[in-house]
C-alpha positions in Angstrom: -31.8 -22.5 -48.1 -28.8 -23.8 -46.1 -25.2 -22.6 -45.7 -22.4 -24.1 -43.7 -21.1 -21.6 -41.0 -18.9 -22.3 -38.0 -19.2 -26.0 -38.4 -23.0 -26.2 -38.6 -25.7 -26.2 -41.3 -27.6 -22.9 -40.9 -31.0 -22.4 -42.5 -31.9 -19.0 -43.9 -34.4 -17.3 -46.2 -33.7 -14.4 -48.5 -36.6 -12.1 -49.3 -37.0 -8.8 -51.1 -34.6 -6.4 -52.9 -32.5 -3.5 -51.8 -29.9 -2.9 -49.1 -29.2 -6.1 -47.0 -31.0 -6.3 -43.7 -30.2 -9.3 -41.4 -32.8 -10.5 -38.9 -32.0 -12.7 -35.9 -34.8 -14.0 -33.7 -35.0 -14.8 -29.9 -34.6 -17.8 -27.7 -36.8 -20.8 -28.7 -38.1 -19.1 -31.9 -37.3 -19.1 -35.5 -37.1 -16.7 -38.5 -40.9 -16.8 -39.0 -41.6 -14.4 -36.1 -40.6 -11.6 -38.4 -43.1 -12.6 -41.2 -45.5 -9.6 -40.9 -42.6 -7.0 -40.6 -40.7 -8.5 -43.6 -43.8 -8.5 -45.7 -43.8 -4.7 -45.3 -40.0 -4.3 -45.6 -39.3 -6.6 -48.6 -39.9 -3.8 -51.1 -37.2 -1.7 -49.5 -34.5 -4.2 -48.4 -33.1 -7.6 -49.1 -34.1 -9.4 -45.9 -31.9 -12.2 -44.7 -33.8 -14.3 -42.1 -31.6 -16.7 -40.1 -32.6 -19.7 -37.9 -30.0 -19.6 -35.1 -28.2 -22.9 -34.3 -30.5 -25.3 -32.4 -33.5 -23.3 -33.6 -35.9 -23.8 -36.4 -34.4 -25.7 -39.4 -30.8 -25.1 -38.4 -28.5 -27.8 -37.1 -28.9 -28.8 -33.4 -25.9 -28.7 -31.1 -25.4 -30.1 -27.6 -24.3 -26.8 -26.2 -25.2 -23.3 -27.2 -23.6 -19.9 -26.2 -24.2 -16.4 -27.4 -20.5 -15.9 -28.4 -20.8 -19.0 -30.6 -24.0 -17.7 -32.2 -22.4 -14.4 -32.9 -19.6 -16.2 -34.7 -22.2 -18.0 -36.7 -23.8 -14.8 -37.8 -20.4 -13.2 -38.6 -19.5 -16.1 -40.9 -23.0 -15.9 -42.4 -22.5 -12.3 -43.3 -19.1 -13.0 -44.8 -20.2 -16.0 -46.8 -23.2 -14.1 -48.2 -20.8 -11.3 -49.3 -22.8 -8.7 -47.4 -21.0 -5.4 -47.1 -21.9 -3.3 -44.0 -25.4 -4.7 -43.8 -28.2 -3.4 -41.5 -29.1 -5.7 -38.6 -32.2 -6.3 -36.5 -32.0 -8.6 -33.5 -34.8 -9.5 -31.1 -34.0 -10.6 -27.5 -31.3 -13.3 -28.0 -30.8 -11.8 -31.4 -30.2 -8.4 -29.8 -27.6 -9.9 -27.5 -25.9 -11.5 -30.5 -25.9 -8.2 -32.3 -24.2 -6.4 -29.4 -21.5 -9.1 -29.3 -21.0 -8.9 -33.1 -20.7 -5.1 -33.0 -18.1 -5.3 -30.2 -15.9 -8.0 -31.8 -16.4 -6.8 -35.4 -16.9 -3.0 -35.2 -16.8 -2.5 -39.0 -19.1 -5.4 -39.8 -22.5 -3.7 -39.5 -23.7 -0.3 -40.7 -26.8 0.1 -38.5 -28.3 -2.2 -35.9 -31.6 -2.2 -34.1 -31.5 -4.1 -30.8 -34.9 -5.1 -29.4 -35.4 -6.3 -25.8 -31.8 -7.2 -25.2 -29.6 -7.6 -22.1 -25.9 -7.7 -21.6 -26.0 -9.9 -18.5 -28.7 -12.0 -16.7 -29.3 -9.3 -14.1 -30.8 -7.1 -16.7 -33.8 -9.4 -16.7 -36.5 -8.6 -14.2 -36.3 -10.7 -11.0 -39.5 -12.6 -11.5 -38.4 -13.7 -15.0 -34.9 -14.6 -13.8 -36.6 -16.9 -11.2 -38.9 -18.4 -13.9 -35.9 -19.2 -16.1 -33.9 -20.8 -13.3 -36.9 -22.9 -12.2 -37.6 -24.0 -15.8 -33.9 -24.9 -16.3 -33.8 -27.0 -13.1 -36.7 -29.0 -14.3 -35.7 -29.4 -18.0 -31.9 -29.0 -18.2 -32.7 -27.3 -21.6 -29.4 -25.8 -22.9 -31.4 -22.9 -24.4 -32.6 -22.0 -20.9 -29.2 -22.6 -19.4 -27.8 -20.0 -21.8 -30.3 -17.4 -20.6 -29.7 -18.2 -16.9 -25.9 -17.7 -17.1 -25.3 -15.6 -20.2 -24.5 -13.2 -21.7 -21.6 -11.8 -19.7 -20.7 -8.6 -21.7 -18.6 -6.0 -19.9 -20.0 -2.5 -19.8 -16.7 -1.1 -21.0 -16.9 -3.2 -24.1 -20.0 -1.4 -25.3 -17.7 1.6 -25.9 -16.2 -0.4 -28.8 -19.5 -0.3 -30.8 -19.3 2.2 -33.6 -22.3 1.1 -35.7 -25.3 3.4 -35.6 -27.5 1.8 -33.0 -31.1 2.0 -31.8 -32.1 0.3 -28.6 -35.8 -0.6 -28.4 -37.7 -2.0 -25.5 -41.3 -2.3 -24.5 -42.7 -0.3 -21.6 -43.6 -3.6 -19.9 -40.6 -5.5 -21.1 -38.9 -8.5 -19.4 -35.8 -6.3 -19.2 -35.5 -3.6 -16.6 -35.7 0.0 -17.8 -32.5 0.8 -15.8 -30.5 -1.9 -17.5 -31.8 -0.9 -21.0 -31.1 2.8 -20.3 -27.6 1.9 -19.2 -26.9 -0.1 -22.4 -27.9 2.9 -24.5 -25.8 5.3 -22.4 -22.7 3.1 -22.9 -23.1 2.9 -26.7 -21.9 6.3 -28.1 -24.6 8.1 -30.1 -27.2 5.4 -29.7 -30.9 6.1 -29.6 -33.3 4.7 -27.0 -36.9 4.0 -27.9 -39.4 3.0 -25.2 -42.6 1.6 -26.7 -45.7 2.5 -24.6 -48.0 -0.3 -23.6 -45.8 -2.9 -25.2 -44.3 -6.0 -23.5 -41.3 -8.1 -24.6 -43.1 -9.8 -27.5 -46.1 -8.1 -28.8 -44.5 -5.5 -31.0 -42.2 -8.0 -32.7 -43.7 -11.5 -33.1 -45.9 -11.7 -36.2 -46.3 -7.9 -36.0 -45.5 -5.1 -38.3 -45.6 -2.5 -35.5 -42.0 -1.5 -36.2 -42.5 -0.7 -39.9 -42.3 3.1 -39.6 -39.5 3.0 -37.1 -37.5 0.7 -39.4 -38.1 2.7 -42.5 -36.9 5.9 -40.8 -33.9 4.3 -39.1 -32.6 2.2 -42.0 -32.1 5.0 -44.5 
């Protein structure tokens, strides 16, 4: 299905029944990465799976920024009439969730942030270099966004009042120090380190998070 938000046509799917849970994927992906997890969650929640702008079936734009994508999701939640929904964001989707919760503190009830960063320095150096090199070769706006964004101030994390869980793989692309600092700046947040997991393997086409989700989203 499509809905007009923030000047674009956004594609989304609505699956299941129960309390609303919004999913936002990472850079270069689409909503289908959550297929295995949603298959397990659809009996408990109404799952709203978004294709971010310039991803999947949603409208393409010449430029793309995390702040704009957060505005997209905000308008989506309002247009769907969702009251204090739950939120699950992976990688870029996690960054978007943080921005949403800062600018709209009362919007979300609970949010789970997977493998996120609040500035490019939160990414391990080898992956920063890979992204910069790839952007120089391709000039892909999606890569440009990751090279230069997000730029979220640490002090702004104090504005987040949604119940928050920060999740990261033990071998994630994000540094442990950065992830731990994010959790320490969000009052009352919980930090989960997943042993022997990287940035992707516990999320993409995986139901690994099922028990964590069922316990957190109560």
